[in-house]
N, C-alpha and C positions, 0 to 999 in steps of 0.2 A: 752673502750679506742679506739679512732680512730682519724685519720687525714683525712681531706676531702677537695675536691675542686670541685666546680660546676660552669661552665661558664654560660653565659646568655642563657636562653631558646631559642633554634633555631627556635621555632615556634610551636613545639608539633605536627607537621603534619606527620613526618616520624616515622615509627615504630622503637622502640628502643629495643636493646638486652643487657642485663647485664650478664656478666660472673663472676662467683664466684669460687675461688680456694684458697687453703691453702698451707702453708709451715711449716714444723716443727712438724709433727705428730710423727716421729720416734726418735728424739733426746732424750738424757737422761737429758738434762738441757735446761732451757730457756722457753720462751713462744711459743705458737702456734699462727701463724699469718695468717689471711685471707685477701683477697683483692677482691673488686668488681670493674669492669670496664664496662662502658656503651658505646656501639658503635651503629652505624646504620647498618642495615643488609647489608652484602656485603662489609662493610668497611674493608680494608686491611691495616695493619700497616707494612711496609716493615721491614723484619728481625725478626718480632715477631713470636715466636713459643714456644713450651713447654720449660719452663725455664731450665729443666734438660738437654736439648740439647744445651744449650748455656754456654759459659764461663762466669765467674764472671764479667770480664771486659765488655763483650758484654751485659750482663744483665743490668749493671749499665749505659751503654751508651744508652740503650733503654728506661730507665725510663722517662727521660724528654720528649721524643717523645710520649710515651703513655699518659702521663699526659696532654700534650698540645693538642693531637689529640682526646682524648676521650671526649664524651659529659659530663661525670662525672666519678669520681673515689673515692674510699674510702678504708681505711685499718682498720681492726679490730684486736684486740689482746685479747687473753685469757692467763693469767699469769701461771707460773709454779704452783703457789698455787691453782689456779682454776683447773688446770689439775689434781692435787692430790685430790682435793675435789670432782670433778665431774666425772672424768675419761677422757681419751684423746678424745674419740669420742664426748662426750657431750661438752667438752671444745672447740673442733674444731667447732661444730655446733654453739656454743656461739660466737666465733670469727667471723664466717661467718655472723651471725645475726647482730653483731655490725658493720661489714663492710657495709652491706646492709643498715642499719639504718642511716649510715653517709652520704649517697649519696646526700640527699637534693632534690631528684627527684624520680619518680617511673617509671621504664621502662615498656614496654608492655610484654616483655618476659624475664624470668630469666633462665639461663643455669648454672647448678652446676656440677662441676667435681665430678665424682664418682657415687655411687648408693644411696646416702642419701642426702636429702635436709634439710637445717636448717629452723627454724621457721622464717617467714618473716612477722612481725607484720604490719597489715594494707595493705598488698599487695593482690590485687584481680586478678592480671593477671595470666599468664601461667608460671608454673615452670617445667622445664625439668631437669632430672638428666642424665648426659652423661658420661659413662665410657670411660676413655681415652680422655675426652673433652679437656684437655690441649694440645692435639696434633691436634685436628680437628676443634675446635671452636675458632675463633679469639679473642672473648671477654674473654674467659677462659684462652687462652694463655697469653694474656696481663695481666690478673689478677694474673696468676702464677708468672710472672716476678716481678710485684710490691710486691707480698707477700714475695717472696724469697729474694729480695734485702732488703726490710725492716727488715726481720728477721735476715739476715746476719749482718746488722748494729747493731741490738740489741746484737747479740753475740759478736761483736767486742767490744762493751761497757762492756760486762761481762768479756771479756779477760783482759781489763784494770783493772777491779775490782778484778778479781781472775786469775792472770796470770799463775798459775801453771798447768792449765788443757789443754792448747792448744786450747781454744775456737776459736782463730783466724784462726786456720787451719781446724778443723773438724766441727766447728759450733754446737758442742754438740752431734753429731751423735756418735753411739757406736763403734768407731774405736778401734783398738788394743791400740793405743796411749792413747785414752781417758779412756779405761778400766784400763789400767795400772796406770794412774794418780789417778783414783778413789781408787784403791787398796792401793796406796802409801800415798795419802793425805786424803782420806775420802771425802764424798760429801761436796760441798760448799752450801751456802744458796739457790742458784739458781737451784740446782739439783732437779729432779722430784722424790720425795720419793716413789711414787707409782710404779715406774718402777723397775723391778726385779734386774738389776745390781746395782742400787743405794741402794735398800734395803739390798742387800748382803754386800755392802761396809759398811753400817751402823751397821750391826750385826757382822761384821768380818768374814762372810762366804766367801769361795772362789768362785769366778765366773770366768769362763774361759776368759782369756785375748784374745785368738785367736777368730777371727770372724768365725761364722759358714757359 
């Protein structure tokens, strides 16, 4: 599952860098989302930095700028069902692979946030893993914003469908509010059954509401 946009090839002469990042590994519900953004080396997008350092309004304001300035971008999704089937690590790698596959072009260099790289079918260039890359690599920072905004939109849709859980506020993360709703209502179909607080709610076991 991915959405993608690729403008006209600017000539293929400049070396290109793709950044890959994800959003949504920690939540108890919803999909994990990855994004890939392709930039030229040294390309700076004003205001773009690690999505966690930006307000929701600022992230949303930057999305159009990133999409219009990037050489290419793509978003990939792994569903809550795939997370339960594969585990969150492998589902994250799958979402990253889907985001990269949707680019419609092949960059020279791929930089992946973290210490694990996904399988990139057909790619023969260089792949680098960068711990903290969303803070220091412009293409990864841009990807982190696209992934976060896309996932937040998915969680707003889940809030409309399942309004009792507060998905519009915590976006599925294990806040005290979310854990209390799980205990009161039980899991909804979008919850990740493989995550311990959700399993506890299914079995009736008590799981601490307070955040550790």
